[in-house]
Kinemage of the C-alpha trace (Angstrom):
@kinemage 1
@onewidth
@group {chain A} dominant
@subgroup {mainchain}
@vectorlist {calphas} color= white
{ca met a 1} P 7.089 -37.408 2.779
{ca asn a 2} L 5.143 -34.396 4.072
{ca tyr a 3} L 8.072 -32.106 3.353
{ca his a 4} L 7.877 -32.833 -0.372
{ca ile a 5} L 4.144 -32.157 -0.500
{ca phe a 6} L 4.543 -28.828 1.304
{ca arg a 7} L 7.511 -27.988 -0.887
{ca glu a 8} L 5.484 -28.555 -4.060
{ca ile a 9} L 2.606 -26.450 -2.712
{ca ala a 10} L 4.981 -23.650 -1.744
{ca asp a 11} L 6.735 -23.731 -5.105
{ca ser a 12} L 3.544 -23.463 -7.118
{ca trp a 13} L 0.400 -22.227 -5.357
{ca val a 14} L 1.970 -19.970 -2.749
{ca leu a 15} L 4.180 -18.395 -5.387
{ca leu a 16} L 1.119 -17.802 -7.545
{ca ala a 17} L -0.812 -16.330 -4.605
{ca met a 18} L 2.065 -13.970 -3.732
{ca phe a 19} L 2.326 -12.870 -7.363
{ca val a 20} L -1.419 -12.175 -7.540
{ca phe a 21} L -1.225 -10.210 -4.273
{ca phe a 22} L 1.723 -8.157 -5.565
{ca val a 23} L 0.035 -7.346 -8.881
{ca ser a 24} L -3.222 -6.391 -7.177
{ca ala a 25} L -1.362 -4.147 -4.679
{ca val a 26} L 0.402 -2.359 -7.550
{ca leu a 27} L -2.829 -1.945 -9.492
{ca trp a 28} L -4.608 -0.681 -6.367
{ca ser a 29} L -1.969 1.962 -5.701
{ca phe a 30} L -1.960 3.209 -9.312
{ca arg a 31} L -5.739 3.240 -9.802
{ca pro a 32} L -7.068 6.423 -11.423
{ca gly a 33} L -9.010 7.697 -8.400
{ca ser a 34} L -6.081 7.659 -5.984
{ca arg a 35} L -4.002 10.508 -7.430
{ca lys a 36} L -5.460 13.214 -5.153
{ca arg a 37} L -5.033 11.035 -2.069
{ca his a 38} L -1.385 10.265 -2.913
{ca gln a 39} L -0.641 13.949 -3.507
{ca asp a 40} L -2.269 14.876 -0.195
{ca ile a 41} L -0.258 12.251 1.674
{ca ala a 42} L 2.971 13.318 -0.057
{ca asn a 43} L 2.458 16.931 1.077
{ca ile a 44} L 1.936 16.149 4.786
{ca pro a 45} L 5.396 17.456 5.832
{ca phe a 46} L 4.767 20.794 4.086
{ca arg a 47} L 1.266 21.597 5.360
{ca his a 48} L 2.231 23.990 8.141
{ca glu a 49} L 5.648 25.270 7.189
{ca asp a 50} L 4.667 28.951 7.780
{ca gly a 51} L 3.352 28.485 11.305
{ca pro a 52} L 1.859 26.072 13.782
{ca ala a 53} L -1.228 24.073 12.933
{ca asp a 54} L -4.613 25.529 13.812
{ca ser a 55} L -6.529 23.762 16.532
{ca glu a 56} L -9.392 22.980 14.100
{ca glu a 57} L -7.104 21.369 11.501
{ca ser a 58} L -5.190 19.282 14.015
{ca gln a 59} L -8.412 17.719 15.340
{ca ser a 60} L -9.677 16.522 11.953
């Protein structure tokens, strides 16, 4: 008896909640103000390709 109730909840409300979470995560990552942050994060491997990091930059 309880299995069927949980199964119905999982099929409808949990699926809806997961869909809402997925859509909001996609919208959050593609929001207009995040472009600079994504570009900065994408360039992390190339920051110090000419030499070692300065002590000031590595602390911040």
